[in-house]
DRENDO-1510 file (C-alpha; in Angstrom, 1 decimal, always signed):
<recs>
REC; n; res; u; v; w
REC; 1; MET; -47.8; -34.0; +4.6 .
REC; 2; THR; -45.2; -36.1; +6.5 .
REC; 3; GLN; -45.3; -35.5; +10.3 .
REC; 4; TYR; -41.8; -35.3; +11.8 .
REC; 5; PRO; -41.2; -35.9; +15.5 .
REC; 6; SER; -41.8; -33.0; +17.9 .
REC; 7; SER; -40.6; -32.4; +21.4 .
REC; 8; GLU; -43.7; -34.2; +22.8 .
REC; 9; ASN; -42.9; -37.6; +21.4 .
REC; 10; LYS; -39.1; -38.0; +20.9 .
REC; 11; LYS; -36.0; -37.5; +23.0 .
REC; 12; ASN; -33.8; -34.5; +22.7 .
REC; 13; LEU; -31.4; -34.7; +19.8 .
REC; 14; SER; -27.7; -34.9; +20.3 .
REC; 15; ILE; -24.7; -34.4; +18.0 .
REC; 16; ILE; -24.6; -38.3; +17.8 .
REC; 17; ASP; -28.1; -38.3; +16.4 .
REC; 18; LEU; -27.1; -35.7; +13.7 .
REC; 19; GLN; -24.0; -37.7; +12.8 .
REC; 20; ALA; -26.2; -40.8; +12.5 .
REC; 21; MET; -28.6; -39.0; +10.2 .
REC; 22; LYS; -25.6; -38.3; +7.8 .
REC; 23; GLN; -24.7; -42.0; +7.9 .
REC; 24; LYS; -28.3; -43.0; +7.0 .
REC; 25; GLY; -28.6; -40.3; +4.3 .
REC; 26; GLU; -31.4; -38.5; +6.2 .
REC; 27; LYS; -31.2; -34.7; +5.5 .
REC; 28; ILE; -30.9; -32.4; +8.6 .
REC; 29; ALA; -33.4; -29.5; +8.7 .
REC; 30; CYS; -32.1; -26.4; +10.4 .
REC; 31; LEU; -33.5; -22.9; +10.9 .
REC; 32; THR; -32.3; -19.9; +13.0 .
REC; 33; ALA; -34.4; -18.7; +16.0 .
REC; 34; TYR; -33.9; -16.0; +18.5 .
REC; 35; ASP; -36.8; -16.3; +21.0 .
REC; 36; ALA; -38.9; -18.8; +22.9 .
REC; 37; SER; -42.0; -18.4; +20.8 .
REC; 38; PHE; -40.4; -19.1; +17.4 .
REC; 39; SER; -38.3; -21.8; +19.0 .
REC; 40; ALA; -41.4; -23.6; +20.2 .
REC; 41; VAL; -43.0; -23.3; +16.7 .
REC; 42; LEU; -39.9; -24.7; +15.0 .
REC; 43; ASP; -39.6; -27.5; +17.5 .
REC; 44; GLN; -43.3; -28.5; +17.3 .
REC; 45; ALA; -42.9; -28.7; +13.5 .
REC; 46; GLY; -40.0; -31.1; +14.0 .
REC; 47; ILE; -36.9; -29.1; +13.2 .
REC; 48; ASP; -33.7; -31.0; +13.9 .
REC; 49; LEU; -31.3; -28.1; +14.6 .
REC; 50; ILE; -31.8; -24.5; +15.8 .
REC; 51; LEU; -29.1; -22.0; +15.2 .
REC; 52; VAL; -29.0; -18.9; +17.4 .
REC; 53; GLY; -27.1; -16.9; +14.8 .
REC; 54; ASP; -25.5; -13.5; +14.9 .
REC; 55; SER; -27.8; -12.8; +12.0 .
REC; 56; LEU; -30.0; -11.4; +14.7 .
REC; 57; GLY; -28.0; -8.3; +14.3 .
REC; 58; MET; -29.5; -7.8; +10.9 .
REC; 59; VAL; -33.0; -9.3; +11.2 .
REC; 60; ILE; -33.8; -8.4; +14.8 .
REC; 61; GLN; -31.7; -5.3; +15.5 .
REC; 62; GLY; -31.8; -3.9; +11.9 .
REC; 63; LYS; -28.1; -3.4; +11.6 .
REC; 64; ASP; -26.3; -3.5; +8.3 .
REC; 65; THR; -24.0; -6.3; +9.3 .
REC; 66; THR; -23.5; -9.0; +12.0 .
REC; 67; LEU; -20.4; -7.2; +13.4 .
REC; 68; PRO; -22.1; -5.2; +16.2 .
REC; 69; VAL; -23.6; -8.3; +17.9 .
REC; 70; THR; -22.1; -9.0; +21.3 .
REC; 71; VAL; -21.6; -12.2; +23.3 .
REC; 72; ASP; -24.1; -11.0; +25.9 .
REC; 73; GLU; -26.7; -10.6; +23.2 .
REC; 74; ILE; -26.1; -14.1; +21.9 .
REC; 75; VAL; -26.3; -15.4; +25.4 .
REC; 76; TYR; -29.6; -13.6; +26.0 .
REC; 77; HIS; -31.2; -14.9; +22.8 .
REC; 78; THR; -29.9; -18.4; +23.4 .
REC; 79; GLN; -31.5; -18.3; +26.8 .
REC; 80; CYS; -34.8; -17.3; +25.2 .
REC; 81; VAL; -34.6; -20.1; +22.7 .
REC; 82; THR; -33.7; -22.8; +25.2 .
REC; 83; GLN; -36.4; -21.6; +27.6 .
REC; 84; SER; -38.9; -23.5; +25.5 .
REC; 85; LYS; -36.9; -26.7; +26.1 .
REC; 86; PRO; -36.8; -27.7; +22.5 .
REC; 87; ARG; -36.1; -31.3; +21.3 .
REC; 88; ALA; -33.9; -29.7; +18.6 .
REC; 89; PHE; -30.1; -29.5; +18.9 .
REC; 90; ILE; -29.1; -25.9; +19.8 .
REC; 91; VAL; -26.0; -24.2; +18.3 .
REC; 92; ALA; -25.1; -20.7; +19.2 .
REC; 93; ASP; -22.8; -18.3; +17.3 .
REC; 94; LEU; -19.6; -16.9; +18.7 .
REC; 95; PRO; -19.9; -13.3; +17.4 .
REC; 96; PHE; -17.2; -11.1; +15.8 .
REC; 97; MET; -13.9; -10.9; +17.7 .
REC; 98; SER; -15.1; -13.2; +20.5 .
REC; 99; TYR; -12.7; -16.1; +19.5 .
REC; 100; TYR; -9.4; -14.4; +18.4 .
REC; 101; SER; -7.5; -16.6; +20.8 .
REC; 102; PRO; -8.2; -20.1; +22.2 .
REC; 103; GLU; -8.5; -18.7; +25.7 .
REC; 104; LYS; -10.9; -16.0; +24.6 .
REC; 105; ALA; -13.0; -18.5; +22.7 .
REC; 106; ALA; -13.2; -20.8; +25.6 .
REC; 107; LYS; -14.3; -18.0; +28.0 .
REC; 108; ASN; -17.1; -16.9; +25.7 .
REC; 109; ALA; -18.1; -20.4; +24.7 .
REC; 110; THR; -18.4; -21.3; +28.4 .
REC; 111; GLN; -20.8; -18.4; +28.8 .
REC; 112; LEU; -22.9; -19.5; +25.9 .
REC; 113; MET; -23.2; -23.1; +27.2 .
REC; 114; GLN; -23.5; -22.4; +31.0 .
REC; 115; GLN; -25.8; -19.4; +30.8 .
REC; 116; GLY; -27.4; -19.8; +27.4 .
REC; 117; LEU; -27.6; -23.6; +27.6 .
REC; 118; ALA; -26.3; -24.0; +24.0 .
REC; 119; GLN; -25.1; -27.5; +23.1 .
REC; 120; MET; -22.5; -26.3; +20.6 .
REC; 121; VAL; -20.9; -23.1; +19.5 .
REC; 122; LYS; -20.2; -22.0; +15.9 .
REC; 123; LEU; -17.3; -19.9; +14.7 .
REC; 124; GLU; -16.3; -18.6; +11.3 .
REC; 125; GLY; -13.1; -19.2; +9.3 .
REC; 126; THR; -10.1; -21.5; +9.4 .
REC; 127; LYS; -9.1; -21.5; +13.1 .
REC; 128; PRO; -8.1; -25.2; +13.8 .
REC; 129; GLU; -6.1; -24.2; +16.8 .
REC; 130; VAL; -9.1; -22.6; +18.4 .
REC; 131; ILE; -11.3; -25.5; +17.6 .
REC; 132; ALA; -8.9; -28.0; +18.9 .
REC; 133; PHE; -8.6; -26.1; +22.2 .
REC; 134; LEU; -12.3; -25.8; +22.6 .
REC; 135; VAL; -12.9; -29.5; +21.9 .
REC; 136; ALA; -10.1; -30.4; +24.4 .
REC; 137; GLN; -12.2; -28.6; +27.0 .
REC; 138; GLY; -15.3; -30.6; +26.1 .
REC; 139; ILE; -16.9; -27.8; +24.0 .
REC; 140; PRO; -18.5; -29.1; +20.8 .
REC; 141; VAL; -17.8; -26.8; +17.8 .
REC; 142; CYS; -19.4; -26.2; +14.4 .
REC; 143; GLY; -17.2; -24.6; +11.7 .
REC; 144; HIS; -18.3; -22.2; +9.1 .
REC; 145; LEU; -16.6; -21.8; +5.7 .
REC; 146; GLY; -17.4; -20.2; +2.3 .
REC; 147; LEU; -19.0; -16.7; +2.7 .
REC; 148; LEU; -18.1; -15.4; +6.1 .
REC; 149; PRO; -20.4; -12.6; +7.2 .
REC; 150; GLN; -18.1; -11.5; +10.0 .
REC; 151; SER; -15.5; -10.8; +7.3 .
REC; 152; ILE; -17.7; -8.5; +5.2 .
REC; 153; ASN; -15.3; -5.6; +5.5 .
REC; 154; GLN; -12.6; -7.7; +3.9 .
REC; 155; LEU; -14.9; -9.2; +1.3 .
REC; 156; GLY; -16.5; -5.9; +0.3 .
REC; 157; SER; -19.8; -7.5; -0.5 .
REC; 158; TYR; -21.9; -10.7; +0.1 .
REC; 159; HIS; -21.0; -12.9; -2.9 .
REC; 160; VAL; -20.4; -16.5; -3.8 .
REC; 161; GLN; -17.1; -18.0; -2.7 .
REC; 162; GLY; -15.1; -20.8; -4.3 .
REC; 163; LYS; -15.9; -20.2; -8.0 .
REC; 164; GLU; -12.2; -20.2; -8.9 .
REC; 165; LYS; -10.2; -23.4; -8.6 .
REC; 166; SER; -7.7; -21.9; -6.2 .
REC; 167; THR; -10.3; -20.7; -3.8 .
REC; 168; ALA; -12.3; -23.9; -4.1 .
REC; 169; ASP; -9.2; -25.9; -3.3 .
REC; 170; LYS; -8.6; -23.8; -0.3 .
REC; 171; ILE; -12.1; -24.2; +1.1 .
REC; 172; MET; -11.8; -28.0; +0.6 .
REC; 173; ALA; -8.5; -28.0; +2.4 .
REC; 174; ASP; -9.8; -25.8; +5.2 .
REC; 175; ALA; -12.8; -28.1; +5.6 .
REC; 176; LEU; -10.5; -31.1; +6.2 .
REC; 177; LYS; -8.5; -29.0; +8.6 .
REC; 178; LEU; -11.5; -28.2; +10.7 .
REC; 179; GLU; -12.7; -31.8; +10.8 .
REC; 180; GLN; -9.2; -32.9; +11.8 .
REC; 181; ALA; -9.1; -30.2; +14.6 .
REC; 182; GLY; -12.3; -31.8; +16.0 .
REC; 183; ALA; -15.2; -29.8; +14.6 .
REC; 184; SER; -18.4; -31.9; +14.8 .
REC; 185; LEU; -20.4; -29.9; +12.2 .
REC; 186; LEU; -19.7; -27.6; +9.3 .
REC; 187; VAL; -21.8; -24.9; +7.8 .
REC; 188; LEU; -21.0; -24.0; +4.1 .
REC; 189; GLU; -22.4; -20.7; +2.9 .
REC; 190; CYS; -22.7; -19.4; -0.6 .
REC; 191; VAL; -20.5; -21.9; -2.5 .
REC; 192; PRO; -21.0; -23.7; -5.8 .
REC; 193; ALA; -23.1; -26.9; -5.5 .
REC; 194; ILE; -20.3; -29.0; -7.0 .
REC; 195; LEU; -17.8; -27.9; -4.4 .
REC; 196; ALA; -20.3; -28.4; -1.5 .
REC; 197; LYS; -21.0; -31.9; -2.8 .
REC; 198; LYS; -17.3; -32.7; -2.9 .
REC; 199; ILE; -16.8; -31.5; +0.7 .
REC; 200; ALA; -19.9; -33.3; +2.1 .
REC; 201; THR; -18.8; -36.5; +0.4 .
REC; 202; GLN; -15.2; -36.3; +1.8 .
REC; 203; LEU; -16.0; -35.2; +5.4 .
REC; 204; ARG; -17.3; -37.7; +8.0 .
REC; 205; ILE; -19.0; -34.9; +9.9 .
REC; 206; PRO; -22.4; -33.5; +8.7 .
REC; 207; VAL; -22.2; -30.5; +6.3 .
REC; 208; ILE; -25.1; -28.0; +6.6 .
REC; 209; GLY; -25.5; -25.8; +3.5 .
REC; 210; ILE; -26.9; -22.4; +3.1 .
REC; 211; GLY; -26.8; -21.5; -0.6 .
REC; 212; ALA; -24.6; -24.5; -1.1 .
REC; 213; GLY; -26.8; -26.9; -3.1 .
REC; 214; ILE; -28.9; -30.0; -2.6 .
REC; 215; ASP; -26.0; -32.4; -1.8 .
REC; 216; CYS; -25.1; -31.1; +1.6 .
REC; 217; ASP; -26.2; -33.3; +4.6 .
REC; 218; GLY; -28.6; -30.7; +5.7 .
REC; 219; GLN; -29.9; -27.2; +5.0 .
REC; 220; VAL; -30.2; -24.0; +7.1 .
REC; 221; LEU; -32.0; -20.8; +6.4 .
REC; 222; VAL; -32.5; -17.6; +8.4 .
REC; 223; LEU; -36.0; -17.9; +9.8 .
REC; 224; TYR; -37.0; -14.3; +8.8 .
REC; 225; ASP; -35.8; -14.8; +5.2 .
REC; 226; MET; -37.9; -18.0; +4.7 .
REC; 227; LEU; -40.9; -16.2; +6.1 .
REC; 228; ASP; -40.1; -13.2; +3.8 .
REC; 229; ILE; -40.2; -10.7; +6.6 .
REC; 230; GLY; -37.6; -8.2; +7.8 .
REC; 231; VAL; -35.7; -5.1; +6.8 .
REC; 232; SER; -33.3; -6.6; +4.3 .
REC; 233; HIS; -33.6; -8.2; +0.9 .
REC; 234; ARG; -34.2; -12.0; +0.8 .
REC; 235; PRO; -31.1; -13.7; -0.7 .
REC; 236; LYS; -31.3; -15.8; -3.8 .
REC; 237; PHE; -30.6; -19.0; -1.9 .
REC; 238; SER; -33.7; -18.6; +0.3 .
REC; 239; LYS; -37.3; -19.3; -0.4 .
REC; 240; ASN; -40.6; -17.7; +0.8 .
REC; 241; TYR; -42.3; -20.6; +2.6 .
REC; 242; LEU; -45.1; -18.4; +4.0 .
REC; 243; GLN; -46.4; -17.6; +0.5 .
REC; 244; ASN; -48.3; -20.8; +0.1 .
REC; 245; ALA; -48.9; -21.5; +3.8 .
REC; 246; SER; -51.8; -20.5; +6.1 .
REC; 247; SER; -49.6; -20.1; +9.2 .
REC; 248; VAL; -46.0; -19.9; +10.3 .
REC; 249; THR; -46.2; -23.5; +11.6 .
REC; 250; GLU; -47.3; -24.7; +8.2 .
REC; 251; ALA; -44.5; -22.8; +6.5 .
REC; 252; VAL; -41.9; -24.3; +8.8 .
REC; 253; SER; -43.4; -27.8; +8.3 .
REC; 254; ASN; -43.3; -27.3; +4.5 .
REC; 255; TYR; -39.6; -26.3; +4.7 .
REC; 256; ILE; -38.8; -29.4; +6.8 .
REC; 257; GLU; -40.7; -31.6; +4.3 .
REC; 258; GLU; -38.8; -30.2; +1.3 .
REC; 259; VAL; -35.4; -30.5; +3.0 .
REC; 260; LYS; -36.1; -34.1; +4.0 .
REC; 261; GLN; -37.5; -35.0; +0.6 .
REC; 262; GLN; -34.6; -33.2; -1.2 .
REC; 263; ARG; -36.8; -30.8; -3.0 .
REC; 264; PHE; -35.1; -27.8; -1.4 .
REC; 265; PRO; -32.9; -26.2; -2.5 .
REC; 266; SER; -33.9; -26.3; -6.2 .
REC; 267; SER; -31.7; -25.0; -9.0 .
REC; 268; GLU; -33.1; -21.5; -8.6 .
REC; 269; HIS; -31.7; -21.4; -5.1 .
REC; 270; THR; -28.3; -22.9; -6.0 .
REC; 271; TYR; -25.0; -21.4; -7.2 .
REC; 272; GLN; -23.3; -23.3; -10.0 .
</recs>
């Protein structure tokens, strides 16, 4: 098994390092985490990026959606994750209705970075004006397109986005808008692999896929899904890495290995 650098033998990663990985063709391995213990395990295994996601509302709090998660809760869990001083780059979600205006987004992003010590914030949807405002204040931003969990009440259900040409074209155009506005990363969720490949090829910034095929610049999964634990059904695009591992650390190491070697996601975890 390949051993990837841990926090003990390599400097902390920055957005510049992640962008360099895209240029070199090295895949970026990302997982969610919500506490210091799991953060330390992920970091020791050599994870590149940790996302403190509002998915905690579902996998930690047992809610049906991510909508009830508050900024204070994301701050708290980001504090827990950064307490272990990981080498990995830390991105924290801006939760539902916390970025409806540039000023509101800046206030909440400041809290996530000053108190939670996040290095970047992530927001869903096509909000180039919000992204441009945050970037102008020195706040790095990760965009999120495709399936938008915070919009579940508009979508009606969690399903693949961009299967029709019109919606695929819109996602492509929106991705370019977010990059132009100053986003440094982009998460693509639940889109056909061919669309994700097109976006990852055309964008200069790293594109991290979740249910978006093998050709993204990196992959992210919800930690609890890839360990096959929790109160909800594991989605099609995830994989149970604990099944053939003797420990959580080995499961995470196997995930990183498969992402780096481009063995995950396979066709069974991909939407066509």
